[in-house]
C-alpha positions in Angstrom: -0.2 0.0 0.1 1.7 3.1 -1.0 1.8 6.4 1.9 -1.1 8.1 -0.1 -4.0 5.6 0.3 -3.1 5.5 4.0 -5.2 6.9 7.1 -3.5 9.4 9.2 -3.1 7.3 11.9 -1.1 4.9 10.2 1.3 7.3 9.0 1.6 8.9 12.7 3.9 6.1 13.8 6.0 6.2 10.8 6.1 10.1 11.2 7.5 9.6 14.8 10.1 7.0 13.4 11.4 10.0 11.1 10.0 8.5 8.1 10.4 11.4 5.7 8.1 10.2 3.1 5.3 9.8 5.6 5.7 13.3 6.6 5.8 14.8 3.6 2.5 13.2 2.7 1.2 14.5 6.2 2.5 18.0 5.3 0.7 17.2 1.8 -2.5 16.7 3.4 -2.6 19.6 5.9 -0.1 22.5 4.1 -3.0 24.2 2.6 -5.5 24.3 5.6 -2.7 25.5 8.0 -1.4 28.1 5.7 -4.8 29.6 5.4 -5.4 29.6 9.5 -2.0 31.2 9.5 -2.5 33.7 7.0 -5.7 34.8 8.7 -3.7 35.5 11.5 -0.4 37.1 10.6 -1.9 38.8 7.6 1.4 38.5 5.9 2.0 35.6 2.7 5.6 35.1 3.8 5.3 35.1 7.5 2.1 32.5 7.2 4.4 30.0 5.0 7.2 30.5 7.5 4.6 30.1 10.3 3.2 27.0 8.7 6.4 25.0 8.4 7.9 25.7 11.5 4.7 24.3 13.0 5.2 21.3 10.9 8.8 20.9 12.1 7.4 21.7 15.9 4.8 18.8 15.4 6.8 16.4 13.8 9.2 16.8 16.7 6.9 17.3 19.7 4.7 13.8 18.0 5.5 11.7 20.8 3.2 14.5 23.0 0.1 13.8 20.8 -2.1 11.7 22.8 -5.0 11.6 20.2 -7.6 13.0 22.6 -8.2 15.6 19.8 -7.5 14.7 16.1 -4.2 15.3 14.8 -5.5 17.8 12.2 -7.0 19.8 15.6 -3.6 19.2 17.3 -1.9 20.7 14.4 -4.1 23.8 13.9 -3.6 24.7 17.9 0.5 24.9 17.0 -0.2 26.7 13.7 -2.5 29.3 16.0 -0.4 29.8 18.6 2.7 29.9 16.5 0.8 32.3 14.6 0.2 35.1 17.1 3.5 34.7 18.4 4.9 35.6 15.4 2.1 38.7 15.1 3.2 39.6 18.1 6.9 39.6 17.6 6.3 41.9 14.2 5.0 44.4 16.5 1.7 44.8 14.8 -0.3 43.5 18.0 -1.6 46.2 20.1 -2.9 45.2 23.6 -5.9 46.7 24.5 -5.9 47.1 28.8 -8.6 45.0 30.4 -9.8 48.0 32.8 -10.2 50.0 29.4 -12.8 47.6 28.1 -16.4 48.3 29.2 -19.3 45.3 28.9 -21.0 46.0 26.0 -24.3 45.2 25.0 -24.8 44.2 21.5 -26.5 46.9 20.1 -29.0 46.6 17.2 -27.6 47.1 13.4 -30.1 48.3 10.4 -29.2 44.5 8.8 -31.6 41.7 10.5 -30.3 38.5 11.6 -31.9 36.6 8.8 -30.1 38.9 6.5 -26.8 38.7 8.2 -26.6 35.1 7.8 -27.7 35.2 4.0 -25.1 37.3 2.9 -22.2 35.8 0.7 -19.3 34.6 2.7 -16.8 36.9 0.5 -18.5 40.1 1.4 -18.1 39.4 5.2 -14.3 38.1 4.6 -13.9 41.4 3.2 -15.7 43.3 5.8 -13.5 41.6 8.3 -10.3 42.8 6.4 -11.3 46.6 7.2 -11.7 45.8 10.7 -9.0 46.3 13.1 -6.4 43.5 13.5 -7.5 42.9 17.1 -11.2 42.4 16.0 -10.3 40.5 12.6 -8.3 38.2 14.8 -10.9 37.2 17.8 -13.4 37.0 14.8 -10.9 34.6 12.8 -10.7 32.7 16.0 -14.3 32.4 17.1 -16.2 31.9 13.7 -13.3 30.7 11.3 -11.6 28.5 13.6 -14.2 27.6 15.7 -12.3 28.4 19.0 -14.9 29.0 22.0 -14.2 31.9 24.7 -12.4 29.7 27.0 -9.9 28.4 24.3 -9.8 32.1 22.8 -8.8 33.3 26.3 -6.1 30.7 26.6 -4.7 31.6 22.9 -4.9 35.4 23.4 -3.9 35.3 27.2 -7.0 37.5 27.9 -9.6 37.3 30.8 -12.9 35.6 30.1 -14.6 39.2 30.3 -11.9 40.9 27.9 -12.7 37.9 25.4 -16.6 38.5 25.6 -16.3 42.2 25.1 -13.6 42.3 22.5 -15.7 39.6 20.3 -19.0 41.6 21.0 -17.3 44.7 19.9 -15.7 43.1 16.9 -19.3 41.9 15.8 -20.6 45.4 16.2 -17.5 46.6 14.1 -18.2 44.0 11.5 -21.8 45.0 11.5 -21.2 48.8 10.8 -18.5 47.7 8.1 -21.5 45.2 6.1 -24.1 47.8 7.0 -21.9 50.7 5.1 -20.9 48.1 2.1 -24.7 47.4 1.4 
């Protein structure tokens, strides 16, 4: 049986042993998704490529710590997200918002109904996301695109739960306003 026909569970033991063909196969299966995850956070193609490759190196070196509680893809994605955020902070484009400066915000109504919001084309939403503040774009990407819940976002961004809720609420409102202006 060739490596391309094997499932990921049978490739991982080979990767642990340092089989480069197995590692290449795993890389080929996940590289596009991991690049897309990285680019949404770092917003630079070269940095995203570097983050993705460094994440695969880290994953292969730490494969012995993979317990199988989650899927390999989810485990790898967490590495990519953490590395992307670290790279983003290193590039000094990350602007921290002090927790004491944030107030709880109630989601305000907007001119777009929930049904209209859901029926919009994904490209319009993604385009509008590109124009909001980087912190807002980042937290919305983690929550809606990557599927992380509030607690996971708190761990990833190292912020409090209240700060996370406020940031997501403000990000949603900012996105709603950008979408309303675009309509």
